[in-house]
N, CA and C atoms of all chains as a GROMACS GRO file, in nm:
protein
  654
    1MET      N    1   9.037  10.594   7.054
    1MET     CA    2   9.143  10.541   7.140
    1MET      C    3   9.251  10.647   7.160
    2GLY      N    4   9.290  10.672   7.283
    2GLY     CA    5   9.389  10.775   7.310
    2GLY      C    6   9.529  10.718   7.320
    3GLU      N    7   9.617  10.805   7.360
    3GLU     CA    8   9.759  10.770   7.369
    3GLU      C    9   9.785  10.660   7.472
    4LEU      N   10   9.721  10.672   7.588
    4LEU     CA   11   9.746  10.575   7.695
    4LEU      C   12   9.685  10.438   7.664
    5SER      N   13   9.564  10.439   7.612
    5SER     CA   14   9.494  10.313   7.591
    5SER      C   15   9.552  10.230   7.477
    6THR      N   16   9.637  10.289   7.398
    6THR     CA   17   9.702  10.211   7.292
    6THR      C   18   9.842  10.167   7.332
    7ALA      N   19   9.890  10.220   7.446
    7ALA     CA   20  10.023  10.181   7.495
    7ALA      C   21  10.014  10.047   7.570
    8THR      N   22  10.125   9.978   7.582
    8THR     CA   23  10.128   9.856   7.662
    8THR      C   24  10.139   9.893   7.809
    9PRO      N   25  10.041   9.856   7.890
    9PRO     CA   26  10.047   9.896   8.030
    9PRO      C   27  10.160   9.825   8.106
   10THR      N   28  10.214   9.894   8.204
   10THR     CA   29  10.316   9.836   8.291
   10THR      C   30  10.253   9.726   8.376
   11GLU      N   31  10.129   9.749   8.416
   11GLU     CA   32  10.061   9.655   8.505
   11GLU      C   33   9.911   9.658   8.475
   12THR      N   34   9.846   9.544   8.492
   12THR     CA   35   9.700   9.538   8.480
   12THR      C   36   9.642   9.499   8.616
   13LEU      N   37   9.545   9.577   8.659
   13LEU     CA   38   9.479   9.552   8.787
   13LEU      C   39   9.334   9.514   8.760
   14ASP      N   40   9.296   9.395   8.801
   14ASP     CA   41   9.160   9.346   8.778
   14ASP      C   42   9.078   9.362   8.907
   15VAL      N   43   8.986   9.458   8.904
   15VAL     CA   44   8.898   9.475   9.020
   15VAL      C   45   8.753   9.446   8.981
   16LEU      N   46   8.737   9.364   8.879
   16LEU     CA   47   8.601   9.325   8.836
   16LEU      C   48   8.532   9.251   8.952
   17GLY      N   49   8.409   9.288   8.975
   17GLY     CA   50   8.335   9.226   9.085
   17GLY      C   51   8.352   9.296   9.217
   18ARG      N   52   8.447   9.388   9.225
   18ARG     CA   53   8.468   9.463   9.349
   18ARG      C   54   8.381   9.588   9.347
   19VAL      N   55   8.322   9.620   9.461
   19VAL     CA   56   8.240   9.740   9.468
   19VAL      C   57   8.314   9.850   9.544
   20CYS      N   58   8.263   9.971   9.530
   20CYS     CA   59   8.320  10.088   9.595
   20CYS      C   60   8.330  10.061   9.746
   21PRO      N   61   8.439  10.094   9.812
   21PRO     CA   62   8.553  10.175   9.767
   21PRO      C   63   8.673  10.094   9.719
   22TYR      N   64   8.658   9.961   9.707
   22TYR     CA   65   8.776   9.878   9.678
   22TYR      C   66   8.847   9.913   9.547
   23PRO      N   67   8.774   9.936   9.436
   23PRO     CA   68   8.849   9.968   9.314
   23PRO      C   69   8.943  10.087   9.330
   24LEU      N   70   8.897  10.190   9.398
   24LEU     CA   71   8.982  10.309   9.416
   24LEU      C   72   9.100  10.280   9.508
   25VAL      N   73   9.074  10.218   9.622
   25VAL     CA   74   9.184  10.198   9.716
   25VAL      C   75   9.286  10.098   9.662
   26LEU      N   76   9.240  10.000   9.588
   26LEU     CA   77   9.335   9.905   9.528
   26LEU      C   78   9.415   9.972   9.416
   27THR      N   79   9.349  10.062   9.342
   27THR     CA   80   9.420  10.138   9.239
   27THR      C   81   9.525  10.228   9.302
   28LYS      N   82   9.486  10.297   9.410
   28LYS     CA   83   9.582  10.384   9.481
   28LYS      C   84   9.703  10.305   9.527
   29LYS      N   85   9.675  10.189   9.586
   29LYS     CA   86   9.783  10.105   9.639
   29LYS      C   87   9.876  10.059   9.525
   30ALA      N   88   9.817  10.021   9.413
   30ALA     CA   89   9.898   9.977   9.299
   30ALA      C   90   9.979  10.094   9.243
   31MET      N   91   9.920  10.211   9.236
   31MET     CA   92   9.991  10.328   9.182
   31MET      C   93  10.111  10.367   9.268
   32GLU      N   94  10.096  10.351   9.399
   32GLU     CA   95  10.205  10.387   9.490
   32GLU      C   96  10.331  10.306   9.461
   33LYS      N   97  10.310  10.184   9.412
   33LYS     CA   98  10.425  10.095   9.389
   33LYS      C   99  10.488  10.114   9.251
   34LEU      N  100  10.419  10.186   9.163
   34LEU     CA  101  10.470  10.201   9.026
   34LEU      C  102  10.570  10.316   9.016
   35PRO      N  103  10.667  10.302   8.926
   35PRO     CA  104  10.761  10.413   8.906
   35PRO      C  105  10.695  10.525   8.824
   36SER      N  106  10.757  10.640   8.827
   36SER     CA  107  10.708  10.753   8.750
   36SER      C  108  10.703  10.718   8.601
   37GLY      N  109  10.596  10.755   8.536
   37GLY     CA  110  10.583  10.730   8.393
   37GLY      C  111  10.513  10.600   8.359
   38ALA      N  112  10.500  10.510   8.458
   38ALA     CA  113  10.437  10.380   8.432
   38ALA      C  114  10.287  10.397   8.409
   39VAL      N  115  10.232  10.304   8.331
   39VAL     CA  116  10.089  10.309   8.300
   39VAL      C  117  10.022  10.184   8.359
   40ILE      N  118   9.913  10.207   8.429
   40ILE     CA  119   9.836  10.094   8.481
   40ILE      C  120   9.703  10.086   8.406
   41LYS      N  121   9.662   9.964   8.379
   41LYS     CA  122   9.530   9.940   8.318
   41LYS      C  123   9.442   9.878   8.426
   42VAL      N  124   9.331   9.941   8.455
   42VAL     CA  125   9.241   9.892   8.559
   42VAL      C  126   9.113   9.842   8.493
   43LEU      N  127   9.079   9.717   8.520
   43LEU     CA  128   8.953   9.661   8.471
   43LEU      C  129   8.851   9.673   8.583
   44CYS      N  130   8.745   9.747   8.558
   44CYS     CA  131   8.651   9.781   8.666
   44CYS      C  132   8.507   9.775   8.614
   45ASP      N  133   8.418   9.716   8.694
   45ASP     CA  134   8.278   9.714   8.654
   45ASP      C  135   8.188   9.785   8.757
   46ALA      N  136   8.250   9.866   8.843
   46ALA     CA  137   8.173   9.944   8.940
   46ALA      C  138   8.157  10.085   8.885
   47PRO      N  139   8.035  10.124   8.844
   47PRO     CA  140   8.018  10.254   8.778
   47PRO      C  141   8.067  10.373   8.859
   48ALA      N  142   8.037  10.375   8.990
   48ALA     CA  143   8.076  10.491   9.071
   48ALA      C  144   8.228  10.506   9.076
   49SER      N  145   8.298  10.394   9.078
   49SER     CA  146   8.444  10.399   9.081
   49SER      C  147   8.499  10.436   8.944
   50ALA      N  148   8.444  10.373   8.840
   50ALA     CA  149   8.498  10.393   8.705
   50ALA      C  150   8.470  10.532   8.651
   51GLU      N  151   8.354  10.587   8.687
   51GLU     CA  152   8.314  10.715   8.628
   51GLU      C  153   8.333  10.833   8.721
   52ASP      N  154   8.359  10.806   8.849
   52ASP     CA  155   8.371  10.919   8.941
   52ASP      C  156   8.500  10.914   9.023
   53SER      N  157   8.510  10.816   9.115
   53SER     CA  158   8.617  10.826   9.214
   53SER      C  159   8.757  10.804   9.154
   54ILE      N  160   8.772  10.708   9.064
   54ILE     CA  161   8.907  10.685   9.008
   54ILE      C  162   8.949  10.800   8.916
   55PRO      N  163   8.860  10.849   8.826
   55PRO     CA  164   8.900  10.967   8.748
   55PRO      C  165   8.932  11.088   8.836
   56ARG      N  166   8.854  11.106   8.943
   56ARG     CA  167   8.878  11.219   9.033
   56ARG      C  168   9.014  11.206   9.102
   57TYR      N  169   9.044  11.082   9.144
   57TYR     CA  170   9.175  11.056   9.208
   57TYR      C  171   9.289  11.088   9.110
   58ALA      N  172   9.275  11.040   8.985
   58ALA     CA  173   9.381  11.063   8.886
   58ALA      C  174   9.400  11.213   8.860
   59GLU      N  175   9.289  11.283   8.851
   59GLU     CA  176   9.296  11.428   8.826
   59GLU      C  177   9.364  11.499   8.943
   60LYS      N  178   9.326  11.459   9.065
   60LYS     CA  179   9.382  11.524   9.184
   60LYS      C  180   9.532  11.501   9.195
   61GLN      N  181   9.575  11.382   9.151
   61GLN     CA  182   9.718  11.349   9.158
   61GLN      C  183   9.795  11.407   9.039
   62GLY      N  184   9.725  11.457   8.943
   62GLY     CA  185   9.791  11.509   8.822
   62GLY      C  186   9.836  11.399   8.728
   63PHE      N  187   9.769  11.281   8.737
   63PHE     CA  188   9.803  11.169   8.650
   63PHE      C  189   9.722  11.178   8.521
   64LYS      N  190   9.781  11.133   8.410
   64LYS     CA  191   9.705  11.123   8.285
   64LYS      C  192   9.605  11.010   8.300
   65PHE      N  193   9.486  11.029   8.243
   65PHE     CA  194   9.379  10.930   8.260
   65PHE      C  195   9.301  10.914   8.131
   66GLU      N  196   9.270  10.791   8.097
   66GLU     CA  197   9.180  10.763   7.985
   66GLU      C  198   9.088  10.647   8.023
   67SER      N  199   8.970  10.652   7.972
   67SER     CA  200   8.870  10.550   8.002
   67SER      C  201   8.813  10.494   7.871
   68VAL      N  202   8.803  10.364   7.865
   68VAL     CA  203   8.741  10.299   7.749
   68VAL      C  204   8.625  10.215   7.802
   69ARG      N  205   8.505  10.250   7.757
   69ARG     CA  206   8.388  10.179   7.808
   69ARG      C  207   8.355  10.060   7.719
   70HIS      N  208   8.333   9.947   7.784
   70HIS     CA  209   8.290   9.826   7.715
   70HIS      C  210   8.152   9.788   7.770
   71GLU      N  211   8.094   9.685   7.716
   71GLU     CA  212   7.964   9.638   7.765
   71GLU      C  213   7.984   9.580   7.906
   72GLY      N  214   7.938   9.652   8.007
   72GLY     CA  215   7.942   9.601   8.143
   72GLY      C  216   8.069   9.628   8.222
   73TYR      N  217   8.170   9.685   8.160
   73TYR     CA  218   8.291   9.718   8.236
   73TYR      C  219   8.370   9.828   8.166
   74TRP      N  220   8.468   9.879   8.235
   74TRP     CA  221   8.554   9.985   8.184
   74TRP      C  222   8.700   9.940   8.187
   75GLU      N  223   8.775   9.988   8.090
   75GLU     CA  224   8.921   9.982   8.098
   75GLU      C  225   8.967  10.123   8.131
   76LEU      N  226   9.037  10.137   8.242
   76LEU     CA  227   9.086  10.268   8.285
   76LEU      C  228   9.237  10.268   8.274
   77TYR      N  229   9.291  10.367   8.210
   77TYR     CA  230   9.437  10.378   8.193
   77TYR      C  231   9.484  10.500   8.269
   78ILE      N  232   9.582  10.480   8.355
   78ILE     CA  233   9.636  10.590   8.436
   78ILE      C  234   9.787  10.588   8.425
   79GLN      N  235   9.843  10.704   8.394
   79GLN     CA  236   9.989  10.715   8.388
   79GLN      C  237  10.038  10.796   8.506
   80LYS      N  238  10.132  10.737   8.579
   80LYS     CA  239  10.187  10.806   8.696
   80LYS      C  240  10.275  10.922   8.652
   81LYS      N  241  10.264  11.032   8.720
   81LYS     CA  242  10.339  11.152   8.685
   81LYS      C  243  10.487  11.133   8.713
   82MET      N  244   9.740  12.199  10.487
   82MET     CA  245   9.773  12.058  10.473
   82MET      C  246   9.775  11.994  10.612
   83ALA      N  247   9.700  11.887  10.627
   83ALA     CA  248   9.696  11.824  10.759
   83ALA      C  249   9.654  11.678  10.744
   84THR      N  250   9.694  11.600  10.842
   84THR     CA  251   9.649  11.461  10.847
   84THR      C  252   9.555  11.448  10.966
   85LYS      N  253   9.438  11.398  10.939
   85LYS     CA  254   9.342  11.372  11.046
   85LYS      C  255   9.347  11.224  11.079
   86LYS      N  256   9.370  11.195  11.206
   86LYS     CA  257   9.377  11.056  11.249
   86LYS      C  258   9.240  11.013  11.304
   87LEU      N  259   9.188  10.906  11.250
   87LEU     CA  260   9.058  10.853  11.295
   87LEU      C  261   9.079  10.716  11.356
   88SER      N  262   9.030  10.697  11.478
   88SER     CA  263   9.037  10.564  11.538
   88SER      C  264   8.898  10.501  11.537
   89PHE      N  265   8.889  10.385  11.476
   89PHE     CA  266   8.765  10.308  11.471
   89PHE      C  267   8.777  10.199  11.576
   90ILE      N  268   8.701  10.212  11.684
   90ILE     CA  269   8.712  10.119  11.797
   90ILE      C  270   8.594  10.022  11.791
   91VAL      N  271   8.625   9.895  11.774
   91VAL     CA  272   8.518   9.795  11.760
   91VAL      C  273   8.505   9.719  11.892
   92LYS      N  274   8.388   9.734  11.955
   92LYS     CA  275   8.362   9.666  12.082
   92LYS      C  276   8.246   9.567  12.070
   93SER      N  277   8.182   9.566  11.953
   93SER     CA  278   8.061   9.484  11.935
   93SER      C  279   8.095   9.343  11.889
   94LEU      N  280   8.009   9.251  11.925
   94LEU     CA  281   8.022   9.114  11.877
   94LEU      C  282   8.002   9.108  11.725
   95PRO      N  283   8.067   9.016  11.658
   95PRO     CA  284   8.042   9.002  11.515
   95PRO      C  285   7.902   8.947  11.488
   96TYR      N  286   7.838   8.996  11.384
   96TYR     CA  287   7.712   8.943  11.330
   96TYR      C  288   7.589   8.969  11.418
   97LYS      N  289   7.608   8.996  11.549
   97LYS     CA  290   7.491   9.022  11.633
   97LYS      C  291   7.420   9.148  11.584
   98THR      N  292   7.502   9.247  11.547
   98THR     CA  293   7.451   9.368  11.482
   98THR      C  294   7.541   9.396  11.362
   99GLU      N  295   7.511   9.505  11.292
   99GLU     CA  296   7.594   9.543  11.177
   99GLU      C  297   7.709   9.634  11.220
  100ALA      N  298   7.724   9.658  11.352
  100ALA     CA  299   7.819   9.758  11.399
  100ALA      C  300   7.962   9.732  11.353
  101SER      N  301   8.009   9.611  11.372
  101SER     CA  302   8.150   9.587  11.338
  101SER      C  303   8.172   9.590  11.187
  102ARG      N  304   8.073   9.548  11.112
  102ARG     CA  305   8.084   9.555  10.965
  102ARG      C  306   8.090   9.702  10.921
  103LEU      N  307   8.010   9.786  10.988
  103LEU     CA  308   8.013   9.929  10.955
  103LEU      C  309   8.150   9.989  10.987
  104ALA      N  310   8.206   9.949  11.101
  104ALA     CA  311   8.339  10.000  11.137
  104ALA      C  312   8.440   9.966  11.029
  105LEU      N  313   8.437   9.842  10.985
  105LEU     CA  314   8.534   9.798  10.884
  105LEU      C  315   8.514   9.872  10.751
  106THR      N  316   8.390   9.883  10.708
  106THR     CA  317   8.368   9.949  10.579
  106THR      C  318   8.399  10.098  10.587
  107HIS      N  319   8.369  10.160  10.702
  107HIS     CA  320   8.402  10.302  10.717
  107HIS      C  321   8.553  10.323  10.722
  108ALA      N  322   8.622  10.235  10.793
  108ALA     CA  323   8.769  10.249  10.802
  108ALA      C  324   8.831  10.233  10.664
  109ILE      N  325   8.782  10.137  10.589
  109ILE     CA  326   8.835  10.116  10.453
  109ILE      C  327   8.799  10.236  10.364
  110ALA      N  328   8.673  10.280  10.374
  110ALA     CA  329   8.629  10.392  10.290
  110ALA      C  330   8.702  10.521  10.324
  111SER      N  331   8.751  10.532  10.448
  111SER     CA  332   8.822  10.655  10.486
  111SER      C  333   8.946  10.676  10.400
  112GLN      N  334   8.993  10.569  10.338
  112GLN     CA  335   9.110  10.579  10.252
  112GLN      C  336   9.079  10.644  10.117
  113THR      N  337   8.951  10.668  10.092
  113THR     CA  338   8.914  10.727   9.962
  113THR      C  339   8.876  10.874   9.973
  114VAL      N  340   8.857  10.924  10.095
  114VAL     CA  341   8.801  11.059  10.105
  114VAL      C  342   8.899  11.168  10.064
  115GLU      N  343   9.028  11.135  10.056
  115GLU     CA  344   9.123  11.241  10.023
  115GLU      C  345   9.096  11.301   9.885
  116ILE      N  346   9.026  11.226   9.799
  116ILE     CA  347   8.995  11.282   9.667
  116ILE      C  348   8.898  11.399   9.678
  117TYR      N  349   8.830  11.409   9.792
  117TYR     CA  350   8.736  11.520   9.812
  117TYR      C  351   8.796  11.630   9.900
  118LEU      N  352   8.919  11.609   9.951
  118LEU     CA  353   8.981  11.705  10.044
  118LEU      C  354   9.074  11.800   9.969
  119GLU      N  355   9.120  11.902  10.041
  119GLU     CA  356   9.217  11.995   9.983
  119GLU      C  357   9.348  11.920   9.958
  120ASP      N  358   9.427  11.972   9.865
  120ASP     CA  359   9.556  11.910   9.835
  120ASP      C  360   9.639  11.896   9.962
  121GLY      N  361   9.693  11.777   9.982
  121GLY     CA  362   9.781  11.753  10.096
  121GLY      C  363   9.709  11.707  10.221
  122ASP      N  364   9.579  11.724  10.227
  122ASP     CA  365   9.505  11.676  10.344
  122ASP      C  366   9.490  11.525  10.333
  123MET      N  367   9.510  11.458  10.444
  123MET     CA  368   9.508  11.311  10.445
  123MET      C  369   9.425  11.262  10.563
  124VAL      N  370   9.385  11.136  10.554
  124VAL     CA  371   9.317  11.070  10.666
  124VAL      C  372   9.396  10.944  10.701
  125GLU      N  373   9.426  10.930  10.831
  125GLU     CA  374   9.500  10.813  10.877
  125GLU      C  375   9.408  10.731  10.969
  126PRO      N  376   9.361  10.616  10.922
  126PRO     CA  377   9.272  10.536  11.006
  126PRO      C  378   9.347  10.433  11.091
  127VAL      N  379   9.292  10.410  11.209
  127VAL     CA  380   9.340  10.301  11.295
  127VAL      C  381   9.218  10.218  11.331
  128LEU      N  382   9.230  10.088  11.322
  128LEU     CA  383   9.119   9.998  11.352
  128LEU      C  384   9.158   9.916  11.475
  129ALA      N  385   9.086   9.934  11.584
  129ALA     CA  386   9.122   9.863  11.707
  129ALA      C  387   9.004   9.778  11.754
  130PHE      N  388   9.034   9.654  11.788
  130PHE     CA  389   8.932   9.561  11.837
  130PHE      C  390   8.955   9.538  11.985
  131MET      N  391   8.853   9.561  12.066
  131MET     CA  392   8.868   9.539  12.210
  131MET      C  393   8.736   9.488  12.269
  132GLY      N  394   8.743   9.439  12.393
  132GLY     CA  395   8.624   9.381  12.455
  132GLY      C  396   8.572   9.265  12.371
  133ASP      N  397   8.438   9.256  12.360
  133ASP     CA  398   8.378   9.152  12.277
  133ASP      C  399   8.421   9.165  12.131
  134GLY      N  400   8.465   9.283  12.093
  134GLY     CA  401   8.502   9.309  11.954
  134GLY      C  402   8.617   9.223  11.904
  135VAL      N  403   8.701   9.173  11.995
  135VAL     CA  404   8.813   9.089  11.949
  135VAL      C  405   8.763   8.962  11.881
  136LEU      N  406   8.638   8.923  11.911
  136LEU     CA  407   8.584   8.800  11.849
  136LEU      C  408   8.558   8.818  11.700
  137ASN      N  409   8.555   8.944  11.654
  137ASN     CA  410   8.545   8.968  11.510
  137ASN      C  411   8.667   8.915  11.436
  138CYS      N  412   8.777   8.901  11.508
  138CYS     CA  413   8.905   8.868  11.445
  138CYS      C  414   8.932   8.718  11.440
  139LEU      N  415   8.834   8.638  11.479
  139LEU     CA  416   8.854   8.492  11.474
  139LEU      C  417   8.868   8.444  11.330
  140LYS      N  418   8.958   8.351  11.311
  140LYS     CA  419   8.976   8.289  11.179
  140LYS      C  420   8.861   8.194  11.145
  141ASP      N  421   8.856   8.157  11.018
  141ASP     CA  422   8.766   8.052  10.969
  141ASP      C  423   8.618   8.080  10.997
  142GLN      N  424   8.578   8.205  10.976
  142GLN     CA  425   8.437   8.241  10.994
  142GLN      C  426   8.354   8.182  10.878
  143THR      N  427   8.238   8.132  10.912
  143THR     CA  428   8.152   8.070  10.809
  143THR      C  429   8.018   8.142  10.804
  144ALA      N  430   8.026   8.275  10.797
  144ALA     CA  431   7.904   8.356  10.804
  144ALA      C  432   7.807   8.326  10.690
  145MET      N  433   7.861   8.300  10.572
  145MET     CA  434   7.773   8.276  10.458
  145MET      C  435   7.690   8.150  10.482
  146ASN      N  436   7.752   8.049  10.537
  146ASN     CA  437   7.679   7.925  10.565
  146ASN      C  438   7.577   7.943  10.677
  147LEU      N  439   7.618   8.018  10.780
  147LEU     CA  440   7.532   8.029  10.898
  147LEU      C  441   7.426   8.137  10.885
  148TYR      N  442   7.467   8.252  10.831
  148TYR     CA  443   7.377   8.368  10.830
  148TYR      C  444   7.343   8.418  10.690
  149GLY      N  445   7.409   8.366  10.588
  149GLY     CA  446   7.385   8.412  10.452
  149GLY      C  447   7.441   8.550  10.424
  150VAL      N  448   7.542   8.590  10.500
  150VAL     CA  449   7.605   8.721  10.477
  150VAL      C  450   7.755   8.701  10.457
  151THR      N  451   7.818   8.802  10.395
  151THR     CA  452   7.962   8.790  10.372
  151THR      C  453   8.038   8.794  10.504
  152SER      N  454   8.152   8.729  10.503
  152SER     CA  455   8.230   8.712  10.625
  152SER      C  456   8.304   8.840  10.663
  153LEU      N  457   8.306   8.869  10.793
  153LEU     CA  458   8.387   8.983  10.840
  153LEU      C  459   8.536   8.952  10.828
  154GLU      N  460   8.568   8.823  10.824
  154GLU     CA  461   8.708   8.783  10.808
  154GLU      C  462   8.765   8.846  10.681
  155GLN      N  463   8.686   8.842  10.574
  155GLN     CA  464   8.734   8.898  10.448
  155GLN      C  465   8.751   9.049  10.457
  156HIS      N  466   8.662   9.114  10.530
  156HIS     CA  467   8.675   9.260  10.548
  156HIS      C  468   8.802   9.294  10.626
  157ILE      N  469   8.831   9.214  10.729
  157ILE     CA  470   8.952   9.241  10.807
  157ILE      C  471   9.075   9.218  10.720
  158LYS      N  472   9.071   9.112  10.640
  158LYS     CA  473   9.184   9.089  10.548
  158LYS      C  474   9.196   9.202  10.447
  159ASN      N  475   9.083   9.252  10.399
  159ASN     CA  476   9.088   9.365  10.306
  159ASN      C  477   9.150   9.488  10.373
  160SER      N  478   9.120   9.508  10.501
  160SER     CA  479   9.180   9.620  10.575
  160SER      C  480   9.332   9.607  10.575
  161LEU      N  481   9.380   9.485  10.598
  161LEU     CA  482   9.525   9.462  10.600
  161LEU      C  483   9.583   9.475  10.460
  162LEU      N  484   9.508   9.428  10.361
  162LEU     CA  485   9.552   9.442  10.222
  162LEU      C  486   9.573   9.589  10.188
  163LEU      N  487   9.488   9.674  10.244
  163LEU     CA  488   9.495   9.818  10.216
  163LEU      C  489   9.584   9.891  10.315
  164ASP      N  490   9.661   9.815  10.393
  164ASP     CA  491   9.763   9.870  10.484
  164ASP      C  492   9.706   9.951  10.600
  165LEU      N  493   9.585   9.920  10.641
  165LEU     CA  494   9.532   9.986  10.761
  165LEU      C  495   9.603   9.929  10.884
  166LYS      N  496   9.616  10.015  10.984
  166LYS     CA  497   9.674   9.970  11.110
  166LYS      C  498   9.564   9.899  11.189
  167VAL      N  499   9.583   9.770  11.215
  167VAL     CA  500   9.483   9.689  11.286
  167VAL      C  501   9.544   9.641  11.418
  168ILE      N  502   9.477   9.675  11.527
  168ILE     CA  503   9.528   9.638  11.660
  168ILE      C  504   9.421   9.557  11.733
  169ILE      N  505   9.463   9.449  11.796
  169ILE     CA  506   9.371   9.364  11.874
  169ILE      C  507   9.416   9.369  12.020
  170CYS      N  508   9.322   9.393  12.109
  170CYS     CA  509   9.357   9.414  12.250
  170CYS      C  510   9.406   9.284  12.316
  171LYS      N  511   9.527   9.290  12.365
  171LYS     CA  512   9.593   9.172  12.424
  171LYS      C  513   9.515   9.119  12.545
  172GLU      N  514   9.475   9.209  12.634
  172GLU     CA  515   9.407   9.166  12.756
  172GLU      C  516   9.276   9.093  12.723
  173ASP      N  517   9.205   9.144  12.622
  173ASP     CA  518   9.077   9.081  12.587
  173ASP      C  519   9.098   8.949  12.512
  174VAL      N  520   9.205   8.941  12.434
  174VAL     CA  521   9.239   8.813  12.370
  174VAL      C  522   9.264   8.708  12.478
  175GLU      N  523   9.338   8.748  12.581
  175GLU     CA  524   9.368   8.655  12.692
  175GLU      C  525   9.241   8.622  12.771
  176LYS      N  526   9.155   8.721  12.788
  176LYS     CA  527   9.029   8.698  12.863
  176LYS      C  528   8.945   8.588  12.798
  177PHE      N  529   8.945   8.586  12.664
  177PHE     CA  530   8.868   8.485  12.593
  177PHE      C  531   8.947   8.355  12.573
  178GLY      N  532   9.068   8.351  12.626
  178GLY     CA  533   9.149   8.230  12.614
  178GLY      C  534   9.195   8.201  12.473
  179LEU      N  535   9.210   8.307  12.394
  179LEU     CA  536   9.250   8.290  12.254
  179LEU      C  537   9.400   8.301  12.238
  180SER      N  538   9.449   8.242  12.131
  180SER     CA  539   9.590   8.259  12.098
  180SER      C  540   9.599   8.328  11.962
  181GLU      N  541   9.720   8.374  11.929
  181GLU     CA  542   9.741   8.442  11.802
  181GLU      C  543   9.701   8.352  11.684
  182ASP      N  544   9.724   8.221  11.700
  182ASP     CA  545   9.692   8.126  11.592
  182ASP      C  546   9.544   8.126  11.555
  183ALA      N  547   9.460   8.163  11.651
  183ALA     CA  548   9.315   8.160  11.626
  183ALA      C  549   9.265   8.288  11.560
  184LEU      N  550   9.354   8.387  11.546
  184LEU     CA  551   9.310   8.519  11.500
  184LEU      C  552   9.363   8.553  11.360
  185ILE      N  553   9.292   8.642  11.295
  185ILE     CA  554   9.333   8.689  11.161
  185ILE      C  555   9.445   8.790  11.181
  186MET      N  556   9.566   8.747  11.153
  186MET     CA  557   9.680   8.835  11.179
  186MET      C  558   9.742   8.889  11.050
  187ASP      N  559   9.706   8.829  10.936
  187ASP     CA  560   9.763   8.877  10.810
  187ASP      C  561   9.665   8.849  10.696
  188ALA      N  562   9.701   8.900  10.579
  188ALA     CA  563   9.619   8.878  10.460
  188ALA      C  564   9.709   8.830  10.346
  189GLU      N  565   9.804   8.747  10.382
  189GLU     CA  566   9.901   8.700  10.282
  189GLU      C  567   9.833   8.626  10.167
  190ASP      N  568   9.723   8.557  10.198
  190ASP     CA  569   9.655   8.478  10.093
  190ASP      C  570   9.592   8.566   9.984
  191ILE      N  571   9.573   8.695  10.013
  191ILE     CA  572   9.519   8.785   9.910
  191ILE      C  573   9.621   8.893   9.872
  192GLY      N  574   9.745   8.870   9.910
  192GLY     CA  575   9.852   8.962   9.868
  192GLY      C  576   9.881   9.074   9.964
  193GLY      N  577   9.824   9.069  10.083
  193GLY     CA  578   9.848   9.174  10.182
  193GLY      C  579   9.987   9.164  10.243
  194GLU      N  580  10.045   9.278  10.273
  194GLU     CA  581  10.180   9.280  10.332
  194GLU      C  582  10.178   9.327  10.478
  195THR      N  583  10.071   9.395  10.515
  195THR     CA  584  10.060   9.448  10.651
  195THR      C  585  10.002   9.342  10.744
  196LYS      N  586  10.053   9.340  10.868
  196LYS     CA  587  10.002   9.243  10.965
  196LYS      C  588   9.928   9.315  11.078
  197ALA      N  589   9.831   9.246  11.135
  197ALA     CA  590   9.764   9.298  11.254
  197ALA      C  591   9.859   9.280  11.373
  198SER      N  592   9.834   9.356  11.479
  198SER     CA  593   9.915   9.335  11.599
  198SER      C  594   9.824   9.315  11.719
  199ILE      N  595   9.874   9.232  11.812
  199ILE     CA  596   9.806   9.216  11.940
  199ILE      C  597   9.883   9.303  12.038
  200ALA      N  598   9.816   9.402  12.092
  200ALA     CA  599   9.887   9.500  12.176
  200ALA      C  600   9.809   9.524  12.304
  201PRO      N  601   9.880   9.561  12.410
  201PRO     CA  602   9.811   9.591  12.536
  201PRO      C  603   9.714   9.709  12.521
  202PHE      N  604   9.616   9.714  12.608
  202PHE     CA  605   9.518   9.822  12.603
  202PHE      C  606   9.586   9.959  12.610
  203SER      N  607   9.697   9.965  12.683
  203SER     CA  608   9.768  10.094  12.695
  203SER      C  609   9.812  10.146  12.558
  204GLU      N  610   9.845  10.054  12.467
  204GLU     CA  611   9.885  10.097  12.332
  204GLU      C  612   9.764  10.150  12.254
  205ILE      N  613   9.650  10.084  12.275
  205ILE     CA  614   9.528  10.132  12.208
  205ILE      C  615   9.491  10.270  12.264
  206MET      N  616   9.510  10.287  12.394
  206MET     CA  617   9.483  10.418  12.456
  206MET      C  618   9.571  10.527  12.394
  207LYS      N  619   9.697  10.492  12.369
  207LYS     CA  620   9.787  10.591  12.307
  207LYS      C  621   9.736  10.631  12.168
  208GLU      N  622   9.689  10.530  12.094
  208GLU     CA  623   9.633  10.560  11.961
  208GLU      C  624   9.511  10.650  11.974
  209MET      N  625   9.429  10.619  12.074
  209MET     CA  626   9.308  10.700  12.092
  209MET      C  627   9.343  10.842  12.134
  210ASP      N  628   9.443  10.853  12.224
  210ASP     CA  629   9.484  10.986  12.270
  210ASP      C  630   9.537  11.073  12.157
  211SER      N  631   9.600  11.008  12.060
  211SER     CA  632   9.661  11.085  11.951
  211SER      C  633   9.567  11.100  11.830
  212SER      N  634   9.441  11.058  11.847
  212SER     CA  635   9.346  11.066  11.736
  212SER      C  636   9.270  11.198  11.736
  213ASP      N  637   9.234  11.242  11.618
  213ASP     CA  638   9.150  11.361  11.607
  213ASP      C  639   9.004  11.327  11.630
  214HIS      N  640   8.966  11.206  11.589
  214HIS     CA  641   8.827  11.163  11.607
  214HIS      C  642   8.825  11.017  11.650
  215LEU      N  643   8.736  10.987  11.745
  215LEU     CA  644   8.716  10.849  11.789
  215LEU      C  645   8.577  10.804  11.745
  216LEU      N  646   8.570  10.689  11.685
  216LEU     CA  647   8.441  10.635  11.642
  216LEU      C  648   8.424  10.496  11.703
  217PHE      N  649   8.322  10.483  11.785
  217PHE     CA  650   8.299  10.355  11.855
  217PHE      C  651   8.188  10.276  11.785
  218PHE      N  652   8.212  10.151  11.768
  218PHE     CA  653   8.116  10.062  11.702
  218PHE      C  654   8.091   9.940  11.789
   0.00000   0.00000   0.00000
């Protein structure tokens, strides 16, 4: 467990059941509304989004990112710069 | 650093083909491509319904019951939820004898803040003129 995944998130976004590209675009939209330093927890069960597009988005934006894999879904933690 | 404007023009009837569904999914997906672009490069999508395409915007679609497929209504609402610019051609709305009440104008029920607009064809032409790429469906 990393630093972000043990912190209390500012917001939780549930995109379970949503397929690509919705998890990413909904995450982007939620991040735009958060203040700097806030942490969002994203619940996602779409592999392409959880393992590729959302981590790539976080990296491109310079946001801290952590992923915790569970059976059938991921918890993604992103901290806004 | 540049913004590329893409206009997705929907002229096809709903459900007769997959064309309008493709337009909606491509317009929505265009919001994700910036992760593959150079820093600062952006994509600005516009979704315009004209001709027979305005019928895609009718409320209370029951596609799952009739055709066993997901409703385009939900896709249009998702577009608004994701703040896409959605324009419906005023002249064609009038041609079909429709009113704003019959059309999907917002996505408030799923938390959307952006509203669709009914605008004259001249406004859609302006959007098309200022676009880098036009995609017809």
